[in-house]
C-alpha positions in Angstrom: -0.9 -13.5 -2.1 0.2 -11.1 -4.8 2.5 -12.2 -7.6 1.7 -9.4 -10.1 0.5 -5.9 -10.1 -2.9 -5.5 -8.4 -5.2 -2.7 -7.2 -6.0 -3.2 -3.6 -9.4 -3.2 -2.0 -10.3 -1.8 1.3 -10.5 -4.3 4.2 -8.1 -6.8 2.7 -4.6 -8.0 3.4 -2.1 -8.3 0.6 1.1 -10.5 0.9 3.6 -9.6 -1.8 5.4 -12.8 -2.9 7.5 -11.2 -5.7 8.8 -7.7 -6.3 5.6 -6.1 -7.6 3.3 -3.1 -7.2 0.1 -2.9 -5.2 -2.0 0.2 -6.1 -4.0 1.7 -3.3 -7.7 2.2 -3.9 -8.3 5.4 -5.9 -11.5 6.8 -4.2 -11.3 5.6 -0.6 -13.7 6.7 2.1 -12.2 8.1 5.3 -11.5 5.1 7.6 -10.9 2.6 4.8 -8.0 0.4 5.6 -5.9 -2.4 4.2 -2.7 -4.3 5.1 0.4 -4.9 3.0 3.1 -7.5 3.9 6.3 -8.0 1.9 7.4 -11.6 1.9 9.0 -11.5 -1.5 12.7 -11.8 -0.5 13.3 -8.8 -2.7 13.4 -5.1 -2.1 11.6 -4.0 -5.3 8.0 -3.8 -4.1 6.0 -0.6 -4.5 2.8 0.7 -3.0 1.4 3.1 -5.6 -0.6 6.0 -4.3 -3.3 6.1 -7.1 -3.6 9.9 -6.8 -3.9 10.1 -3.0 -1.1 11.1 -0.6 0.7 8.5 1.5 1.6 10.0 4.9 0.9 13.5 3.5 3.3 13.1 0.6 2.4 12.9 -3.1 4.8 10.0 -3.7 4.6 6.2 -4.1 6.1 4.1 -1.3 9.1 1.9 -2.3 9.4 -1.2 -0.1 13.0 -1.6 0.9 12.6 -4.1 3.7 11.9 -7.8 3.0 9.9 -8.1 6.2 7.9 -4.9 5.7 4.3 -5.1 7.1 2.0 -2.1 7.5 -1.6 -1.3 8.1 -2.9 1.7 6.0 -5.9 3.7 6.9 -7.3 6.5 4.8 -7.4 9.7 6.8 -8.7 12.3 4.3 -7.4 14.3 1.4 -4.4 16.1 3.1 -2.8 13.1 4.8 -4.2 10.4 2.5 -3.2 6.9 3.5 -1.4 6.8 6.8 0.4 4.0 8.7 -1.2 2.6 11.8 
């Protein structure tokens, strides 16, 4: 469970229990994956891209759903982290 800002590690699951930021790994290998679940009862969570794209976009992901859950997989430089 995550209650403060943390840098994620590939292969792990992170459950956000407060409005906080999880930073994706900065130098992932293609095929690296992790899971993020928002159970914080807030809408202020953020997934920081750490220099890599998320779904092909150079922008962090703001979590605006209190029941948000997603698996990310790193798909290379252009797409970066994508949802599966």
